[in-house]
KETOR-591041 format. One record per residue (C-alpha): chain; residue number from 0; x, y, z. Coordinates in steps of 0.02 Angstrom, whole numbers. Example, Ala and Ser with C-alpha at 12.3 -4.5 7.8 and 13.67 -1.06 7.14 Angstrom:
<atoms>
[atom 'A', 0, [615, -225, 390]]
[atom 'A', 1, [684, -53, 357]]
</atoms>
This chain:
<atoms>
[atom 'A', 0, [-1394, -255, 853]]
[atom 'A', 1, [-1387, -408, 749]]
[atom 'A', 2, [-1389, -311, 595]]
[atom 'A', 3, [-1214, -218, 652]]
[atom 'A', 4, [-1134, -402, 693]]
[atom 'A', 5, [-1199, -445, 506]]
[atom 'A', 6, [-1138, -277, 430]]
[atom 'A', 7, [-961, -303, 514]]
[atom 'A', 8, [-950, -508, 533]]
[atom 'A', 9, [-1010, -579, 400]]
[atom 'A', 10, [-916, -638, 243]]
[atom 'A', 11, [-1013, -485, 126]]
[atom 'A', 12, [-968, -364, 264]]
[atom 'A', 13, [-796, -407, 291]]
[atom 'A', 14, [-800, -387, 87]]
[atom 'A', 15, [-854, -216, 108]]
[atom 'A', 16, [-748, -142, 254]]
[atom 'A', 17, [-613, -234, 149]]
[atom 'A', 18, [-664, -135, -6]]
[atom 'A', 19, [-677, 6, 86]]
[atom 'A', 20, [-498, 2, 179]]
[atom 'A', 21, [-427, -38, 5]]
[atom 'A', 22, [-493, 133, -75]]
[atom 'A', 23, [-440, 233, 76]]
[atom 'A', 24, [-259, 151, 53]]
[atom 'A', 25, [-286, 203, -126]]
[atom 'A', 26, [-281, 358, -95]]
[atom 'A', 27, [-144, 370, 43]]
[atom 'A', 28, [-22, 305, -91]]
[atom 'A', 29, [-56, 457, -204]]
[atom 'A', 30, [-37, 569, -64]]
[atom 'A', 31, [127, 476, -11]]
[atom 'A', 32, [173, 477, -186]]
[atom 'A', 33, [169, 648, -198]]
[atom 'A', 34, [252, 694, -39]]
[atom 'A', 35, [406, 595, -111]]
[atom 'A', 36, [401, 684, -257]]
[atom 'A', 37, [489, 820, -146]]
[atom 'A', 38, [647, 720, -160]]
[atom 'A', 39, [672, 775, -350]]
[atom 'A', 40, [651, 977, -291]]
[atom 'A', 41, [782, 955, -186]]
[atom 'A', 42, [851, 933, 13]]
[atom 'A', 43, [764, 1102, 57]]
[atom 'A', 44, [597, 1052, -6]]
[atom 'A', 45, [587, 878, 49]]
[atom 'A', 46, [642, 915, 216]]
[atom 'A', 47, [525, 1058, 208]]
[atom 'A', 48, [396, 940, 166]]
[atom 'A', 49, [434, 834, 328]]
[atom 'A', 50, [468, 974, 460]]
[atom 'A', 51, [271, 1028, 402]]
[atom 'A', 52, [215, 867, 434]]
[atom 'A', 53, [305, 834, 587]]
[atom 'A', 54, [360, 1027, 681]]
[atom 'A', 55, [217, 1128, 618]]
[atom 'A', 56, [62, 1182, 693]]
[atom 'A', 57, [-30, 1047, 582]]
[atom 'A', 58, [71, 928, 686]]
[atom 'A', 59, [-68, 852, 787]]
[atom 'A', 60, [-189, 842, 617]]
[atom 'A', 61, [-59, 739, 567]]
[atom 'A', 62, [-55, 619, 703]]
[atom 'A', 63, [-236, 592, 686]]
[atom 'A', 64, [-211, 561, 497]]
[atom 'A', 65, [-95, 425, 571]]
[atom 'A', 66, [-198, 348, 677]]
[atom 'A', 67, [-316, 333, 530]]
[atom 'A', 68, [-194, 273, 406]]
[atom 'A', 69, [-128, 140, 546]]
[atom 'A', 70, [-305, 82, 584]]
[atom 'A', 71, [-326, 78, 406]]
[atom 'A', 72, [-198, -32, 363]]
[atom 'A', 73, [-248, -167, 490]]
[atom 'A', 74, [-427, -163, 465]]
[atom 'A', 75, [-345, -195, 268]]
[atom 'A', 76, [-255, -328, 337]]
[atom 'A', 77, [-356, -424, 463]]
[atom 'A', 78, [-501, -417, 335]]
[atom 'A', 79, [-398, -484, 206]]
[atom 'A', 80, [-333, -640, 303]]
[atom 'A', 81, [-508, -682, 354]]
[atom 'A', 82, [-568, -683, 194]]
[atom 'A', 83, [-402, -804, 121]]
[atom 'A', 84, [-453, -914, 261]]
[atom 'A', 85, [-632, -929, 243]]
[atom 'A', 86, [-600, -957, 59]]
[atom 'A', 87, [-482, -1098, 85]]
[atom 'A', 88, [-586, -1180, 225]]
[atom 'A', 89, [-756, -1162, 117]]
[atom 'A', 90, [-649, -1282, -18]]
[atom 'A', 91, [-546, -1408, 71]]
[atom 'A', 92, [-483, -1571, -16]]
[atom 'A', 93, [-537, -1473, -190]]
[atom 'A', 94, [-428, -1340, -176]]
[atom 'A', 95, [-261, -1426, -252]]
[atom 'A', 96, [-345, -1526, -373]]
[atom 'A', 97, [-496, -1422, -460]]
[atom 'A', 98, [-463, -1318, -599]]
[atom 'A', 99, [-393, -1125, -595]]
[atom 'A', 100, [-547, -999, -643]]
[atom 'A', 101, [-524, -956, -809]]
[atom 'A', 102, [-588, -776, -764]]
[atom 'A', 103, [-475, -758, -635]]
[atom 'A', 104, [-296, -704, -617]]
[atom 'A', 105, [-153, -742, -550]]
[atom 'A', 106, [-148, -561, -478]]
[atom 'A', 107, [-314, -617, -398]]
[atom 'A', 108, [-249, -791, -343]]
[atom 'A', 109, [-94, -734, -251]]
[atom 'A', 110, [-176, -588, -179]]
[atom 'A', 111, [-124, -652, 8]]
[atom 'A', 112, [68, -697, -45]]
[atom 'A', 113, [104, -520, -110]]
[atom 'A', 114, [0, -454, 23]]
[atom 'A', 115, [88, -543, 166]]
[atom 'A', 116, [274, -484, 75]]
[atom 'A', 117, [221, -310, 52]]
[atom 'A', 118, [170, -312, 257]]
[atom 'A', 119, [362, -368, 279]]
[atom 'A', 120, [420, -250, 201]]
[atom 'A', 121, [308, -97, 249]]
[atom 'A', 122, [361, -143, 425]]
[atom 'A', 123, [537, -124, 372]]
[atom 'A', 124, [516, 31, 276]]
[atom 'A', 125, [433, 91, 426]]
[atom 'A', 126, [576, 39, 567]]
[atom 'A', 127, [699, 138, 442]]
[atom 'A', 128, [628, 281, 405]]
[atom 'A', 129, [447, 328, 520]]
[atom 'A', 130, [530, 265, 689]]
[atom 'A', 131, [729, 305, 673]]
[atom 'A', 132, [653, 499, 619]]
[atom 'A', 133, [518, 487, 760]]
[atom 'A', 134, [616, 396, 908]]
[atom 'A', 135, [772, 367, 859]]
[atom 'A', 136, [951, 446, 895]]
[atom 'A', 137, [1000, 532, 714]]
[atom 'A', 138, [1188, 611, 684]]
[atom 'A', 139, [1209, 761, 708]]
[atom 'A', 140, [1171, 881, 536]]
[atom 'A', 141, [1078, 744, 432]]
[atom 'A', 142, [903, 766, 402]]
[atom 'A', 143, [773, 643, 325]]
[atom 'A', 144, [820, 680, 136]]
[atom 'A', 145, [1010, 616, 213]]
[atom 'A', 146, [924, 468, 269]]
[atom 'A', 147, [814, 434, 112]]
[atom 'A', 148, [965, 469, -17]]
[atom 'A', 149, [1079, 351, 103]]
[atom 'A', 150, [984, 200, 88]]
[atom 'A', 151, [940, 227, -88]]
[atom 'A', 152, [1099, 208, -118]]
[atom 'A', 153, [1115, 53, -43]]
[atom 'A', 154, [1112, -85, -175]]
[atom 'A', 155, [1017, -205, -78]]
[atom 'A', 156, [885, -98, -2]]
[atom 'A', 157, [843, -13, -164]]
[atom 'A', 158, [842, -231, -243]]
[atom 'A', 159, [728, -244, -91]]
[atom 'A', 160, [618, -79, -129]]
[atom 'A', 161, [599, -120, -317]]
[atom 'A', 162, [532, -315, -276]]
[atom 'A', 163, [421, -244, -143]]
[atom 'A', 164, [346, -119, -279]]
[atom 'A', 165, [343, -230, -406]]
[atom 'A', 166, [220, -334, -283]]
[atom 'A', 167, [132, -186, -239]]
[atom 'A', 168, [90, -148, -426]]
[atom 'A', 169, [44, -338, -455]]
[atom 'A', 170, [-61, -325, -281]]
[atom 'A', 171, [-140, -160, -359]]
[atom 'A', 172, [-155, -206, -527]]
[atom 'A', 173, [-308, -323, -450]]
[atom 'A', 174, [-361, -246, -290]]
[atom 'A', 175, [-414, -98, -374]]
[atom 'A', 176, [-555, -156, -482]]
[atom 'A', 177, [-610, -294, -353]]
[atom 'A', 178, [-630, -150, -231]]
[atom 'A', 179, [-758, -63, -336]]
[atom 'A', 180, [-822, -236, -390]]
[atom 'A', 181, [-855, -287, -198]]
[atom 'A', 182, [-945, -106, -171]]
[atom 'A', 183, [-1066, -189, -294]]
[atom 'A', 184, [-1008, -66, -454]]
[atom 'A', 185, [-983, -214, -569]]
[atom 'A', 186, [-1073, -194, -744]]
[atom 'A', 187, [-1047, -229, -904]]
[atom 'A', 188, [-1048, -43, -946]]
[atom 'A', 189, [-954, 29, -821]]
[atom 'A', 190, [-803, -115, -747]]
[atom 'A', 191, [-708, -102, -929]]
[atom 'A', 192, [-685, 64, -874]]
[atom 'A', 193, [-627, 47, -689]]
[atom 'A', 194, [-538, -93, -737]]
[atom 'A', 195, [-444, 50, -865]]
[atom 'A', 196, [-428, 157, -723]]
[atom 'A', 197, [-359, 36, -624]]
[atom 'A', 198, [-205, -13, -730]]
[atom 'A', 199, [-178, 150, -755]]
[atom 'A', 200, [-175, 176, -564]]
[atom 'A', 201, [-68, 50, -535]]
[atom 'A', 202, [65, 80, -666]]
[atom 'A', 203, [76, 263, -609]]
[atom 'A', 204, [97, 231, -431]]
[atom 'A', 205, [207, 63, -462]]
[atom 'A', 206, [303, 171, -586]]
[atom 'A', 207, [326, 325, -477]]
[atom 'A', 208, [384, 242, -322]]
[atom 'A', 209, [508, 128, -430]]
[atom 'A', 210, [592, 298, -499]]
[atom 'A', 211, [654, 332, -339]]
[atom 'A', 212, [776, 200, -287]]
[atom 'A', 213, [845, 197, -482]]
[atom 'A', 214, [857, 380, -482]]
[atom 'A', 215, [979, 427, -329]]
[atom 'A', 216, [1067, 248, -342]]
[atom 'A', 217, [1138, 294, -515]]
[atom 'A', 218, [1203, 463, -441]]
[atom 'A', 219, [1047, 596, -440]]
[atom 'A', 220, [1053, 744, -312]]
</atoms>
């Protein structure tokens, strides 16, 4: 069983798990953005989408996916914390005086910070939508669409949301190519393509999510 321990708990194993969980979350963001895009179709379309996920015959399948998604987030967060602490521990004393690696970006050096703030926002976001919808008490006639629109018309929440999405984009800018690099896909022939795809992905995802509060805050229906 030693190989299992090394595969999971070694520094290299943690990087692999971090990369795989990261890619899983990259796929989830695409699906989540697609689902949210029904907001632009209209009230009935978005509510039908929500109903399909929560009340239809595929409800139990969605529950399994939610558990897997939660575990994916948890694994990604735990491994990220462990790797960050290990990196800090590996260079005590030198951290403050060692020149920054010219090959590293600001995004790569502050992944832990952007991830921490994103996590805090995620907890708030889940509380305001998922938790209220699943376990809270909603006024009669109020739907998930109404909840989303009301929240996005709050200037404070919209500003916080946009800031979190900016940090998410900052996180993805480095995280996309880093995930593939950790899996060994690092080659002078392929890396530029992966980096380009990562930037396109980041712009689409971050830009797409940012449109929702902007559109509805300025009166979109």
